[in-house]
C-alpha positions as CSV (number, residue, x, y, z in Angstrom):
1,X,168.1,-45.1,-77.1
2,X,171.1,-45.8,-74.0
3,X,171.5,-43.5,-71.5
4,X,174.9,-41.2,-71.6
5,X,176.2,-41.4,-68.4
6,X,178.3,-37.5,-67.6
7,X,179.0,-35.9,-64.2
8,X,179.3,-32.6,-62.7
9,X,181.4,-31.7,-59.5
10,X,179.3,-30.0,-56.3
11,X,180.2,-27.5,-54.0
12,X,182.1,-29.4,-52.0
13,X,183.9,-31.2,-54.4
14,X,181.8,-34.5,-54.8
15,X,181.4,-36.0,-58.0
16,X,177.4,-36.4,-58.9
17,X,176.6,-38.9,-62.3
18,X,173.5,-38.4,-64.1
19,X,172.3,-40.2,-67.3
20,X,170.6,-38.3,-70.4
21,X,168.6,-40.0,-72.8
22,X,166.4,-38.4,-75.0
23,X,166.6,-34.4,-76.2
24,X,164.3,-31.4,-75.7
25,X,163.9,-29.6,-72.7
26,X,164.7,-31.4,-69.6
27,X,162.7,-33.9,-67.2
28,X,165.3,-33.9,-64.4
29,X,164.3,-37.1,-62.0
30,X,166.2,-36.6,-58.7
31,X,167.9,-39.6,-57.4
32,X,167.1,-40.5,-53.9
33,X,169.7,-41.3,-50.8
34,X,167.2,-44.3,-49.8
35,X,166.6,-46.1,-53.0
36,X,168.5,-49.5,-53.9
37,X,168.5,-48.8,-57.5
38,X,170.6,-46.6,-59.4
39,X,172.0,-45.5,-63.1
40,X,173.8,-48.7,-63.1
41,X,170.7,-50.9,-62.4
42,X,167.5,-49.4,-63.4
43,X,168.5,-49.6,-66.7
44,X,168.3,-52.9,-66.7
45,X,164.8,-53.2,-65.6
46,X,162.0,-53.6,-68.3
47,X,159.4,-51.9,-66.3
48,X,162.0,-49.1,-65.6
49,X,163.0,-48.7,-69.0
50,X,160.4,-49.0,-71.0
51,X,158.8,-46.1,-68.6
52,X,162.0,-43.6,-69.2
53,X,161.9,-44.4,-72.8
54,X,158.1,-43.4,-72.7
55,X,158.9,-40.0,-71.3
56,X,161.8,-39.6,-72.9
57,X,159.2,-39.2,-76.3
58,X,159.7,-35.3,-77.4
59,X,161.8,-34.5,-74.3
60,X,165.3,-35.5,-72.6
61,X,165.1,-37.7,-69.3
62,X,167.8,-36.7,-66.8
63,X,168.6,-38.6,-64.1
64,X,170.6,-38.3,-60.9
65,X,172.6,-40.9,-58.7
66,X,172.2,-39.1,-55.5
67,X,176.0,-38.7,-53.5
68,X,176.9,-41.6,-51.3
69,X,175.1,-43.6,-54.3
70,X,175.4,-46.0,-57.3
71,X,178.5,-44.0,-59.7
72,X,178.1,-40.9,-58.1
73,X,180.8,-40.6,-54.8
74,X,180.4,-43.0,-52.0
75,X,183.0,-41.5,-49.6
76,X,181.1,-38.2,-48.9
77,X,180.9,-36.7,-45.2
78,X,177.7,-34.5,-45.5
79,X,174.5,-36.2,-46.9
80,X,172.2,-33.0,-45.4
81,X,169.4,-31.7,-47.3
82,X,171.8,-28.5,-48.3
83,X,174.3,-30.7,-50.0
84,X,172.4,-32.3,-51.9
85,X,170.1,-29.6,-53.2
86,X,173.4,-28.3,-54.0
87,X,174.2,-31.6,-56.2
88,X,170.9,-31.2,-58.3
89,X,171.7,-27.1,-58.9
90,X,175.2,-27.9,-60.3
91,X,173.1,-30.5,-63.0
92,X,170.5,-28.1,-63.6
93,X,173.5,-25.9,-64.7
94,X,175.2,-28.3,-66.8
95,X,172.1,-29.0,-68.7
96,X,170.6,-25.9,-69.8
97,X,170.6,-22.1,-69.5
98,X,166.3,-22.3,-69.7
99,X,164.6,-23.2,-66.3
100,X,163.9,-27.2,-65.9
101,X,161.5,-29.7,-65.1
102,X,161.8,-31.9,-61.7
103,X,160.6,-34.8,-61.2
104,X,160.4,-36.6,-57.3
105,X,159.4,-39.3,-55.4
106,X,161.3,-40.4,-52.4
107,X,163.7,-37.9,-53.3
108,X,160.5,-35.1,-53.0
109,X,162.0,-32.9,-50.2
110,X,165.3,-32.3,-52.1
111,X,163.1,-31.3,-55.0
112,X,161.2,-28.7,-52.6
113,X,163.7,-27.1,-51.8
114,X,165.6,-26.7,-54.9
115,X,162.2,-25.4,-56.4
116,X,161.8,-23.2,-53.4
117,X,165.8,-21.7,-53.2
118,X,166.5,-21.7,-56.9
119,X,163.2,-20.8,-58.4
120,X,164.7,-19.3,-61.8
121,X,165.7,-22.3,-62.4
122,X,162.8,-24.7,-62.0
123,X,159.7,-24.3,-64.3
124,X,157.6,-27.1,-63.4
125,X,157.8,-29.5,-61.0
126,X,155.5,-33.4,-60.3
127,X,156.1,-34.8,-56.5
128,X,154.8,-38.6,-56.2
129,X,154.7,-40.3,-52.9
130,X,155.3,-37.0,-51.6
131,X,156.9,-35.7,-48.1
132,X,158.4,-32.5,-47.4
133,X,160.0,-34.0,-44.0
134,X,161.8,-37.4,-44.2
135,X,160.5,-38.6,-40.8
136,X,157.0,-38.4,-42.5
137,X,157.8,-41.0,-44.7
138,X,156.2,-44.1,-43.4
139,X,156.6,-47.5,-44.8
140,X,154.2,-50.5,-44.7
141,X,154.1,-54.0,-42.6
142,X,155.9,-55.4,-45.4
143,X,158.7,-53.3,-46.1
144,X,159.0,-52.5,-42.4
145,X,159.9,-56.5,-42.1
146,X,161.8,-56.0,-44.9
147,X,164.0,-53.6,-43.6
148,X,164.7,-55.7,-40.5
149,X,165.7,-58.3,-42.7
150,X,168.1,-56.4,-44.2
151,X,170.6,-57.1,-41.4
152,X,170.3,-60.8,-41.8
153,X,170.4,-61.3,-45.0
154,X,170.9,-57.8,-47.4
155,X,171.2,-59.9,-50.7
156,X,167.6,-60.9,-50.1
157,X,167.0,-57.7,-48.7
158,X,167.9,-56.2,-51.9
159,X,166.6,-58.7,-54.6
160,X,163.0,-58.7,-52.8
161,X,163.2,-54.9,-52.8
162,X,163.3,-54.7,-56.6
163,X,160.9,-57.3,-56.7
164,X,158.7,-55.3,-54.9
165,X,159.2,-52.2,-56.9
166,X,159.2,-52.7,-59.5
167,X,158.6,-56.4,-60.2
168,X,161.8,-57.5,-61.5
169,X,162.2,-61.3,-61.3
170,X,165.9,-61.8,-62.9
171,X,166.7,-63.6,-59.4
172,X,170.5,-63.2,-58.7
173,X,170.9,-61.0,-61.5
174,X,169.3,-58.0,-59.5
175,X,171.4,-58.7,-56.6
176,X,174.5,-57.9,-58.7
177,X,173.8,-55.5,-60.6
178,X,173.5,-53.9,-57.2
179,X,176.6,-55.1,-55.8
180,X,177.9,-51.2,-55.1
181,X,175.4,-50.9,-52.5
182,X,176.5,-51.7,-49.0
183,X,174.4,-52.3,-45.7
184,X,176.4,-49.2,-43.9
185,X,175.5,-47.1,-47.4
186,X,172.0,-47.8,-47.0
187,X,172.1,-47.0,-43.3
188,X,173.3,-43.7,-43.8
189,X,171.0,-43.0,-46.7
190,X,168.1,-43.6,-44.6
191,X,169.4,-41.7,-41.5
192,X,170.3,-38.7,-43.3
193,X,166.8,-38.8,-45.4
194,X,165.0,-38.7,-41.8
195,X,166.7,-35.3,-41.1
196,X,165.6,-33.9,-44.2
197,X,163.4,-31.0,-43.6
198,X,162.0,-29.0,-46.6
199,X,158.7,-27.9,-44.6
200,X,159.7,-24.2,-44.5
201,X,160.5,-24.0,-48.3
202,X,156.7,-25.3,-49.1
203,X,155.2,-21.5,-49.5
204,X,158.2,-20.5,-51.0
205,X,157.8,-22.9,-54.1
206,X,155.8,-20.7,-56.9
207,X,156.4,-22.9,-60.0
208,X,153.1,-25.2,-60.8
209,X,153.5,-28.3,-59.0
210,X,151.7,-31.6,-59.8
211,X,151.4,-33.8,-56.7
212,X,150.5,-37.3,-57.2
213,X,148.9,-39.9,-55.1
214,X,149.2,-43.5,-55.6
215,X,145.7,-44.8,-53.9
216,X,147.5,-48.3,-52.7
217,X,148.4,-50.7,-50.3
218,X,152.1,-49.6,-50.5
219,X,151.2,-45.7,-50.0
220,X,154.3,-43.9,-48.4
221,X,152.2,-41.4,-46.8
222,X,148.6,-40.7,-46.0
223,X,146.1,-38.9,-48.4
224,X,145.6,-36.7,-45.4
225,X,149.3,-35.4,-45.2
226,X,149.8,-35.1,-49.1
227,X,146.7,-32.7,-48.9
228,X,148.7,-30.2,-46.4
229,X,151.7,-30.5,-48.6
230,X,149.6,-29.1,-51.6
231,X,147.9,-26.6,-49.4
232,X,151.4,-25.8,-48.7
233,X,152.2,-24.6,-52.2
234,X,150.5,-21.1,-53.5
235,X,150.2,-23.1,-57.4
236,X,149.8,-26.5,-56.6
237,X,147.3,-28.9,-57.6
238,X,146.7,-32.9,-57.0
239,X,145.9,-35.9,-58.5
240,X,144.6,-39.5,-56.9
241,X,145.6,-42.3,-58.9
242,X,145.0,-46.1,-58.4
243,X,147.9,-48.2,-58.6
244,X,149.1,-51.4,-57.4
245,X,152.4,-49.9,-56.3
246,X,153.5,-46.1,-55.8
247,X,156.4,-46.3,-58.0
248,X,156.2,-44.2,-60.9
249,X,157.3,-47.0,-63.0
250,X,154.0,-49.0,-63.2
251,X,152.8,-51.2,-66.3
252,X,149.5,-49.7,-66.6
253,X,151.2,-46.2,-67.4
254,X,148.7,-44.0,-65.6
255,X,150.8,-41.9,-63.4
256,X,153.3,-41.3,-66.7
257,X,149.6,-40.3,-68.4
258,X,148.8,-38.1,-66.0
259,X,153.0,-36.7,-65.9
260,X,153.2,-36.2,-69.6
261,X,149.4,-34.1,-69.2
262,X,151.0,-31.7,-66.7
263,X,154.0,-31.3,-68.4
264,X,152.9,-30.6,-71.7
265,X,150.3,-28.3,-70.9
266,X,149.5,-24.9,-72.5
267,X,151.0,-22.5,-70.3
268,X,151.1,-19.6,-72.2
269,X,148.7,-17.7,-69.5
270,X,151.0,-18.5,-67.0
271,X,154.3,-16.9,-69.3
272,X,152.0,-13.9,-69.9
273,X,151.2,-12.7,-66.2
274,X,150.8,-9.1,-66.6
275,X,154.0,-6.6,-64.2
276,X,153.1,-5.6,-61.8
277,X,150.6,-2.1,-62.7
278,X,150.9,1.7,-61.3
279,X,154.4,2.7,-60.6
280,X,157.2,0.5,-61.1
281,X,160.9,0.1,-59.0
282,X,163.6,-0.6,-62.1
283,X,166.7,-1.8,-61.2
284,X,169.8,-2.1,-63.5
285,X,172.9,-4.5,-63.0
286,X,175.7,-4.5,-65.3
287,X,179.6,-6.6,-64.8
288,X,182.3,-3.8,-64.6
289,X,185.0,-3.9,-67.0
290,X,183.3,-7.1,-69.0
291,X,185.5,-6.8,-72.5
292,X,188.9,-6.6,-70.5
293,X,187.6,-9.2,-67.8
294,X,186.9,-11.5,-70.8
295,X,190.8,-10.7,-72.4
296,X,192.7,-11.7,-69.3
297,X,190.6,-14.3,-67.7
298,X,189.6,-16.1,-71.5
299,X,186.1,-16.3,-72.8
300,X,184.9,-19.3,-71.1
301,X,186.3,-18.8,-67.5
302,X,184.9,-15.4,-67.5
303,X,181.7,-17.2,-68.7
304,X,181.4,-19.5,-66.1
305,X,181.6,-16.7,-63.7
306,X,179.0,-14.3,-65.5
307,X,176.4,-17.5,-65.9
308,X,177.2,-17.9,-61.7
309,X,176.5,-14.9,-61.0
310,X,173.5,-14.5,-63.3
311,X,171.9,-17.6,-61.5
312,X,172.6,-16.1,-58.5
313,X,171.0,-12.7,-59.3
314,X,168.1,-14.4,-60.3
315,X,167.7,-15.8,-57.5
316,X,168.1,-13.0,-55.0
317,X,165.6,-11.0,-57.6
318,X,162.9,-13.5,-57.0
319,X,163.5,-14.1,-53.5
320,X,163.0,-10.2,-52.7
321,X,159.4,-9.9,-54.5
322,X,160.9,-9.0,-57.7
323,X,160.4,-10.0,-61.6
324,X,163.8,-10.7,-64.2
325,X,162.6,-9.3,-67.5
326,X,164.4,-11.9,-69.8
327,X,162.8,-10.6,-72.5
328,X,165.5,-7.6,-72.8
329,X,168.5,-8.4,-74.2
330,X,171.4,-6.8,-71.6
331,X,174.5,-8.8,-72.7
332,X,176.3,-9.2,-69.1
333,X,173.4,-7.3,-67.2
334,X,170.4,-7.8,-65.9
335,X,166.4,-6.1,-65.6
336,X,164.5,-6.4,-62.9
337,X,161.2,-4.8,-61.4
338,X,160.4,-3.9,-58.2
339,X,156.9,-3.4,-56.3
340,X,158.9,-1.4,-53.6
341,X,162.1,1.1,-53.4
342,X,162.9,-0.8,-50.6
343,X,162.7,-4.4,-51.8
344,X,165.1,-3.2,-54.9
345,X,167.5,-1.6,-53.1
346,X,167.5,-4.7,-50.3
347,X,168.2,-6.7,-53.6
348,X,171.0,-4.3,-55.4
349,X,172.7,-4.7,-52.1
350,X,172.7,-8.2,-51.7
351,X,173.8,-8.5,-55.9
352,X,177.1,-7.1,-54.8
353,X,177.9,-9.3,-51.9
354,X,177.5,-12.4,-54.4
355,X,179.3,-10.2,-57.3
356,X,182.4,-9.8,-54.4
357,X,182.0,-14.0,-53.4
358,X,183.2,-14.5,-57.5
359,X,185.7,-11.5,-57.5
360,X,183.3,-9.6,-60.2
361,X,182.1,-6.1,-59.6
362,X,178.7,-4.5,-60.9
363,X,177.4,-1.3,-61.7
364,X,174.2,-1.0,-60.3
365,X,171.3,1.8,-60.8
366,X,167.4,1.8,-59.7
367,X,165.0,4.3,-60.9
368,X,161.2,5.0,-60.4
369,X,158.7,5.7,-62.9
370,X,156.1,4.5,-65.5
371,X,156.9,2.1,-67.8
372,X,155.2,0.2,-70.7
373,X,154.5,-3.3,-70.7
374,X,154.2,-5.9,-73.9
375,X,155.0,-9.5,-74.1
376,X,157.1,-9.4,-71.3
377,X,159.3,-6.7,-71.7
378,X,159.0,-2.9,-70.0
379,X,159.8,0.2,-72.0
380,X,159.8,4.0,-71.5
381,X,161.9,7.1,-70.4
382,X,162.0,5.4,-66.7
383,X,163.9,2.3,-68.3
384,X,166.2,4.6,-69.9
385,X,166.8,6.6,-67.1
386,X,167.3,3.1,-65.2
387,X,170.4,2.1,-67.6
388,X,172.0,5.5,-67.5
389,X,172.0,5.8,-63.7
390,X,173.7,2.2,-63.8
391,X,176.3,3.1,-65.8
392,X,177.1,6.5,-63.6
393,X,177.8,4.4,-60.8
394,X,181.5,3.5,-59.4
395,X,182.3,-0.4,-59.3
396,X,180.6,-1.6,-55.7
397,X,178.1,1.3,-55.4
398,X,174.9,1.2,-55.9
399,X,173.3,4.7,-57.5
400,X,169.2,5.9,-57.1
401,X,167.4,8.5,-58.2
402,X,166.2,10.9,-56.1
403,X,162.7,9.7,-57.0
404,X,163.7,6.2,-54.8
405,X,165.6,7.8,-52.1
406,X,162.4,9.5,-51.6
407,X,160.4,6.6,-51.9
408,X,162.6,4.2,-49.5
409,X,164.4,6.7,-47.0
410,X,161.9,5.8,-44.4
411,X,161.6,2.1,-45.2
412,X,164.8,0.6,-47.1
413,X,166.6,1.2,-43.5
414,X,169.9,2.9,-45.2
415,X,171.4,6.4,-45.4
416,X,172.1,8.3,-49.2
417,X,174.8,10.1,-49.8
418,X,174.3,13.0,-52.9
419,X,176.1,12.9,-55.5
420,X,175.0,16.1,-57.4
421,X,173.1,16.4,-60.6
422,X,174.1,14.7,-63.8
423,X,173.4,15.0,-67.2
424,X,171.9,11.8,-68.6
425,X,172.1,10.8,-72.1
426,X,168.5,10.6,-73.8
427,X,167.5,12.1,-71.1
428,X,166.2,16.4,-71.3
429,X,166.5,17.2,-67.5
430,X,169.4,16.5,-65.5
431,X,169.2,14.1,-63.1
432,X,170.2,14.1,-59.1
433,X,171.8,10.7,-58.0
434,X,172.5,9.3,-54.7
435,X,174.3,6.9,-53.4
436,X,173.2,4.0,-51.0
437,X,175.2,4.1,-47.4
438,X,174.8,0.8,-45.6
439,X,176.9,2.0,-42.4
440,X,173.5,3.6,-40.9
441,X,173.4,4.5,-37.4
């Protein structure tokens, strides 16, 4: 079971390396900017290899080399948290259209920010030795001494660190296999990591999260700090285990057992959370003239743009408190429900900016009414009216029903231009619709 090495290009053109082992739902282990081990080296460490193969039983295990490390591009100017998050998002997009699971230890700020900023892309997350801010990570006296030795004998530092982390005792092999890492690169990685701050992202992480705390002499953070991280995420749980090392790849496999149980836990109840009751705000959005665009651009080019826009729309829906209705098959469109008209309008206006950024346009329509909810889907006349209003809208225009305009007139911070009454297919009564106007005041 040898890993396959693949690449994606991040938003700024940086090439990011990742490896794939196994098949099934992806579990993405987020590479760290502070590690001395990379995709080139860790597969040769017996303890690490055994752990990865064990995790890959029944799932696809994906690992990345962070920018500036290993097989990824080294000569990069941007080592910020946002750049690392963009790298992970690109890897996820290359792996699957479905949400993936994230696994992180020393790269926990990157995973936290990714789960918060791209909630539609993350199903579950496991954090070990977790910190939300890089400066909160602590080093034991032994590791602090090793850090000082790095500036005297860097080869010895790499070999000793490998032995400390993973029990790798193959002598010179450890140093030769890690010859890609220079002292300057390691120093830059640590300096950038110290600037990472995902503490503000913690309350926005909505997926189930397992936070592991390995009680060992080498613990990177005090248990009290770990509890603070757990309490800041609405759907997080803490598991404390006893271990000789904070590394996920331990010989006894305790951490892997806990991780596997969490990832495989039946989450049917979470998947069937009922949609909000009462009056529902329904938003339809559809790409303008998708058939003609496919013919002009080519299927692959259009699909790439459409997939990227779909990811952005889902993120915007989640950020504004809405729910994407995945059970509804819409081709090149999206259906979402919101608890308030102002939230739906705010999302619709953000939709237009997202579409313009990729040189696409949308038809967008919003209606409010009662719906029938069943197995994650919504049905009823109100859904049909929202779809018909969307079809009426001009490219780049947001149309709403009179009901929505009345609900949002004093709360959405926009104005409404009357577009008159229209007979809608399948709807008995004519519907008055309004265009949302952004330039209020």
